[in-house]
N, C-alpha and C positions, 0 to 999 in steps of 0.2 A: 504494500500500500504506500502510495506517495505521501510525502510529508504534509502537503497542503490538504490531502484527503483526510489524513489522520487528524489534522487540526480541526477540520469541519465536523468530524465525528465527535471530537471532544467538545467543541462549542455547542453542537446539537444536544449532547447529553447534559451539559451544564444548563442550557436553556430549559430543557425538559424538567430538570430538577428544580430550577427556579420557579417555573410555572406551578409545579406541584406544591412547592413550599408556599408560594404566594396564595394559591387557592385554599390551602389548608389554614394558613394564617388568617385569611379573611373570615373564616368561620370561628376560629378560636376566640374565646372570651365573649361570645355572643350566646344568647339564649338558644338552647337546643331546639331544633324544629319540632313541631307538633306532628307526631306520626302515629297513625293507627295501623297496627300490624295484626296478623292472624296466626293462630296455631297452625301446625303443619296439617292438621285435619280440616282446616278451613274455618274453625270456630274463631270468632272475633276475640281479640285481646284488647285490653285497655290501652289508651293512648300513653305514649312515653311521658307526657306532661304530668300524668297521674303519679309518677314515681318521685315527684319533687319531695324533698325532705330526706331522700336517700342519695348516696353517692352511686352513680350508675356508670357501669362500664359497658358500652354498646359496641359489639364486635360484629361487623359485616363479614360474612364468610361464604364460601361455596365448596362443594364436594371435590371439585377439580383442582383445588388450590393446595399445593404441597406445604406451604408455610402454615396453612390453616390446620393441617394434621398436627404439626408441631406445637401449635398454640393451644390446642384443647387441654392438654395436661395442666398448663399454666392457668387457664381460665377455670378449670375444675378446682385447682388448689386455691385460687383467689376466692371463689364462691364458698368453698368449705371453710377457709380460715377467717374470712372477714364478713361473712353474712351477718353474724350477731352484732357487728359494729356498725351495720347500716349499708353495706355494699350490696348492690344488686347487679349481677352480670346477666346481660341479655345478648344472646347470639342471634343475629338476623341473617337467615339464609337467603341467598340470592340465586339459587339454582333455578333454571328454567323448568326442569322436571323434578318435582318434589320426591319422586322415587329415588333419585340420586342422593338427595339429602338424607332420606330414611336409611339407605344402604350405608352411607357414611357414618351415621349415628349408631348403627349396629356395631360397626368396627371401632368407632371412637365415641363412646357414650359421653353425654354431657350431663354434668351435675348442676346445671344452671338453666335458665329459661331459654328455650329455642322457639323462635317465631319466624315468620316469613313475610316478605314484602312483595306480594303478588304483582302489583303494578309498578314496582321499583320506584315509586314516588318518594319514599323515605330515603332511599339511597341517593336519589337526585337532590333532595333537600339537604342532605348531609354532605353532598358533593363528594361521594365515594369515587375514587379513581384508582384504587389499588386493592388487592386482596391479600390478606385481610386488611381492613381499615377499622381502627378502634377509636372511640371517642369517650373521653373521661369527663363526665358531667357532675358538677358539684351539687350540693343539697338545694341550692337555689335554682337549679335548672340551667346553669351556665356551662358551656363547653370550656373546660380548662386545659385540655390537652388532646391533641390528635396524633395518632400513631399509625403509620402505614407500614404494612409488612409485619413480619414477626421474625425476630432473631433472638435466640436463647440468651445471648450475651447482654440483652437489654432488660431482662425480666426484673432484676433487682432494682433498677432505676424506676421502672414502671410501678412496681409494688411500693416503693418508697413514696412516689407521687400519690398513689391511692391512699396509703396510710396517712399522709399529711392531710389530704382532703377529708378523710374520716374524722380527724381531730378538730377540724374547723366547726364552729358553731353554726347553727341554722340561722 
């Protein structure tokens, strides 16, 4: 590859990262969108706004996403360890075919709420652009952190952020 071609590839990657960061930053520190989601069986679930008063970790995922497989043990551990302190973990599945999500959950069970976004409106409102994408929402309903992808090396920092939010008063 020629030097100028390599430069354009690097510039393109940097621009892509900047756009991702800007769009994520635009949503951070704003009230979380009002989303009505459904159970995998189609039964309606309450709106995310009804969880105000709890710290909510909303994780958008899909069965075809390898990092999502790696994130489920972390999400299960969070739900188990911090539920009594006021953390609510909500996994929002974005698969086109719900049977794919159900097969995934047989292999990788979830110890937290799993819902679906059939019209993908909630994903649009949250500006989801990567899998998985997680949104940490404080007790007042404000998005305090956006995390795209999942890397095991980042779990301690994420957990620390969540624990800090759990200590904040309503």
